[in-house]
C-alpha positions in Angstrom: 84.8 81.9 97.9 82.5 78.9 97.5 84.9 77.4 95.0 87.7 77.7 97.6 85.5 76.2 100.3 84.7 73.2 98.0 88.4 72.8 97.2 89.3 72.8 100.9 86.5 70.3 101.7 87.8 68.0 98.9 91.3 68.3 100.4 90.1 67.3 103.8 88.2 64.3 102.4 91.3 63.2 100.4 93.5 63.5 103.5 91.0 61.5 105.6 90.8 58.9 102.8 94.6 58.6 102.7 94.7 58.2 106.5 92.1 55.4 106.4 93.9 53.7 103.4 97.2 53.8 105.2 95.7 52.6 108.5 93.7 49.8 106.9 96.3 48.6 104.5 97.6 45.1 104.7 100.5 44.9 107.1 103.8 44.1 105.5 106.5 42.3 107.2 109.5 44.4 107.9 112.7 42.5 107.3 114.6 44.4 110.0 112.1 43.6 112.6 112.8 40.2 114.1 110.0 40.1 116.6 106.3 40.8 116.6 106.8 43.6 119.1 109.3 45.3 116.8 106.8 45.1 113.9 104.1 46.6 116.0 106.4 49.5 117.0 107.2 50.2 113.4 103.6 50.0 112.3 102.5 52.3 115.3 105.2 54.8 114.3 104.0 54.8 110.6 100.4 55.2 111.8 101.4 58.1 114.1 103.3 59.8 111.2 100.2 59.5 109.0 98.0 60.9 111.7 100.4 63.8 112.3 100.5 64.6 108.6 96.7 64.5 108.4 96.4 66.8 111.4 98.9 69.3 110.0 97.1 69.4 106.6 93.8 70.0 108.4 95.3 72.8 110.4 96.7 74.4 107.3 93.3 74.2 105.6 91.6 75.7 108.6 94.1 78.5 108.7 93.5 79.2 105.0 89.8 79.3 105.5 90.2 81.8 108.4 92.4 84.0 106.2 89.8 83.9 103.5 87.0 84.9 105.9 89.1 87.7 107.2 89.8 89.0 103.7 86.2 88.8 102.8 85.2 90.6 106.0 87.7 93.4 105.1 86.4 93.7 101.6 82.8 93.8 102.8 83.6 96.5 105.3 85.4 98.6 102.6 82.4 98.2 100.3 80.0 99.3 103.0 82.2 102.3 103.7 82.3 103.3 100.1 78.5 102.9 99.8 78.0 105.1 102.8 80.4 107.7 101.4 78.6 107.8 98.1 75.2 108.0 99.9 76.6 111.0 101.9 77.8 112.8 98.8 74.8 112.1 96.6 72.0 112.9 99.1 71.1 116.6 98.9 68.7 118.5 101.1 66.1 120.7 99.4 64.5 124.0 100.4 61.2 125.8 99.6 61.1 128.8 97.3 62.9 131.8 98.6 63.7 130.1 101.9 66.6 128.8 103.9 64.5 127.0 106.6 65.1 123.3 107.0 62.2 120.9 106.4 61.7 117.9 108.6 63.0 115.7 105.8 66.1 117.9 105.5 66.7 117.6 109.3 66.4 113.8 109.0 69.0 113.7 106.2 71.3 116.0 108.2 71.1 113.7 111.2 72.3 110.8 109.0 75.1 113.0 107.6 76.1 114.0 111.2 76.3 110.3 112.2 78.5 109.6 109.2 80.7 112.5 109.9 81.2 111.4 113.5 82.6 108.0 112.4 84.5 109.3 109.4 86.9 112.1 109.9 86.5 114.1 106.7 86.2 117.8 105.9 83.1 118.7 104.0 82.1 121.6 101.9 78.4 122.5 101.9 77.3 124.1 98.7 74.3 126.3 98.6 72.3 126.3 95.3 69.2 128.2 94.1 66.8 128.1 91.1 67.3 130.8 88.4 64.5 133.1 89.6 65.8 136.3 91.2 69.0 138.3 90.6 72.4 136.7 90.7 73.4 138.7 93.8 70.2 137.7 95.6 70.6 134.0 94.7 74.3 134.0 95.8 73.2 135.4 99.2 70.3 132.9 99.5 72.7 130.0 98.6 75.0 131.2 101.4 72.2 131.3 103.9 71.1 127.7 102.9 74.6 126.4 103.3 75.1 128.2 106.6 71.8 126.9 107.9 72.8 123.3 107.1 76.3 123.9 108.7 74.7 125.3 111.9 72.4 122.3 112.2 75.3 119.9 111.8 77.3 121.8 114.4 74.3 121.6 116.8 74.4 117.8 116.2 78.0 117.6 117.4 80.1 117.9 114.2 83.2 120.2 114.6 82.8 123.5 112.9 86.4 123.3 111.7 85.4 120.3 109.5 82.6 122.2 107.7 83.1 124.8 104.9 80.4 126.7 103.0 80.2 128.1 99.5 77.3 129.6 97.5 76.9 128.9 93.8 73.5 130.6 93.6 71.9 129.8 90.3 75.2 129.0 88.6 75.2 125.1 88.8 71.6 123.9 88.3 70.9 120.1 88.3 68.0 120.7 86.0 68.0 123.6 83.5 64.3 123.4 82.9 61.8 126.1 83.6 59.3 124.0 85.4 58.4 124.0 89.1 59.9 120.4 89.3 63.2 121.7 87.9 63.2 124.7 90.3 62.6 122.3 93.2 65.6 120.2 92.3 67.8 123.2 92.1 66.9 124.7 95.5 69.4 122.5 97.5 72.4 122.2 99.6 74.9 119.7 98.3 77.7 118.1 100.4 81.1 117.5 98.9 83.8 115.6 100.8 87.1 117.6 100.6 
């Protein structure tokens, strides 16, 4: 963009220089013009033509700059939208052991997600996940409760229920397969996938 701006600036300077060169050039005697008045008219017409050309070139450059700014603005808006979408998908909410209650941090994240959903019409699947302690059946039920809790909170924030789906993976898709409390904490989550 800066290179284009510099090229446009150089073009404006060249056009202005051409204008001054033409207007300050030594006047030539036109053989068809028999009087001084005729010569002045011819020179005035030539000067007006040069001015018109310079103005047209300046207008073209200004239009090109405006188009470049518009293109850059659109690209910036698309980049921001993609970043917001990635942030939406990559930010999970986490739960305490054997709980489907929302923490204050989880509520804050859900408020951000609700704001994004209100401006972007997308359907979302909320995935409930657990650590590997407990039976498979119990963890599937706990994962469903976690997903349903997140869905209910989003509905209370004004997101249409028809746009929200839930699924439980229980302990089947851990982020961290370790057997430490840190690994368990990472796996107790609700993940948001845009359909």
